[in-house]
C-alpha positions as CSV (number, residue, x, y, z in Angstrom):
1,X,190.5,156.7,49.3
2,X,191.7,159.4,46.8
3,X,190.1,162.8,46.6
4,X,187.2,163.2,44.3
5,X,187.9,165.6,41.4
6,X,185.7,168.1,39.8
7,X,186.2,169.8,36.4
8,X,186.1,173.6,36.3
9,X,186.2,175.8,33.2
10,X,189.7,177.2,32.4
11,X,188.6,180.7,31.5
12,X,187.3,181.8,34.9
13,X,189.9,179.7,36.8
14,X,192.8,181.3,34.9
15,X,191.4,184.8,35.4
16,X,191.0,184.1,39.1
17,X,194.6,182.9,39.4
18,X,196.0,185.8,37.3
19,X,194.5,188.2,39.8
20,X,196.7,186.6,42.5
21,X,193.8,185.1,44.5
22,X,194.0,181.9,46.4
23,X,193.5,179.2,43.8
24,X,193.0,175.4,44.1
25,X,195.8,173.1,42.9
26,X,195.3,171.8,39.4
27,X,195.4,168.0,39.5
28,X,194.7,167.4,35.8
29,X,194.4,169.7,32.8
30,X,192.1,169.1,29.9
31,X,191.5,171.2,26.7
32,X,188.9,173.5,28.3
33,X,188.9,172.6,31.9
34,X,191.0,171.8,35.0
35,X,190.3,169.0,37.5
36,X,190.7,170.0,41.2
37,X,190.1,168.2,44.4
38,X,186.7,168.7,45.9
39,X,188.5,169.0,49.3
40,X,190.9,171.7,48.3
41,X,190.7,174.5,50.9
42,X,191.0,177.2,48.2
43,X,187.8,176.0,46.5
44,X,185.7,178.2,48.7
45,X,187.6,181.3,47.6
46,X,187.1,180.4,44.0
47,X,183.4,179.9,44.6
48,X,183.1,183.3,46.3
49,X,184.8,185.0,43.4
50,X,182.6,183.0,40.9
51,X,179.5,184.1,42.7
52,X,180.6,187.8,42.5
53,X,181.3,187.6,38.7
54,X,178.3,185.5,37.9
55,X,176.1,188.4,38.9
56,X,178.3,191.2,37.4
57,X,176.3,191.5,34.2
58,X,177.6,195.0,33.1
59,X,181.0,194.9,34.8
60,X,182.7,191.9,33.0
61,X,183.1,190.4,29.6
62,X,180.2,188.0,28.7
63,X,182.5,185.0,28.3
64,X,184.0,185.5,31.7
65,X,180.5,185.8,33.3
66,X,179.4,182.6,31.5
67,X,182.5,180.8,32.8
68,X,182.0,182.1,36.3
69,X,178.4,180.8,36.3
70,X,179.6,177.3,35.0
71,X,182.3,177.3,37.8
72,X,179.7,178.2,40.5
73,X,177.4,175.5,39.2
74,X,180.1,172.8,39.1
75,X,181.3,173.6,42.7
76,X,177.8,173.7,44.1
77,X,176.8,170.4,42.5
78,X,180.0,168.8,43.8
79,X,179.3,170.1,47.3
80,X,175.7,168.7,47.1
81,X,177.0,165.2,46.2
82,X,179.8,165.5,48.8
83,X,177.2,166.2,51.6
84,X,174.8,163.4,50.4
85,X,175.0,160.1,52.3
86,X,176.5,157.1,50.4
87,X,173.9,155.0,48.5
88,X,174.6,152.1,50.9
89,X,173.5,154.3,53.9
90,X,170.2,155.5,52.4
91,X,167.1,154.2,54.0
92,X,168.9,153.0,57.2
């Protein structure tokens, strides 16, 4: 079964990569986002950085903060669905 992909905003993703931090591999590129595997080991580093920037109200540009928040939200939502049991297993 292929890895599930999640879409992440380009703005924060590119900023993260440009700072030389461990960055997930881009599987697909869209106009405003990248698709990466939910199982990429570098996703946790990206989440940690997004959490830091999401709360840095006075220390970063507003657009970057907004993108960091969207990145954090996308990763957390993907992790929740990853941890949920398959629909066929519910109620057993």
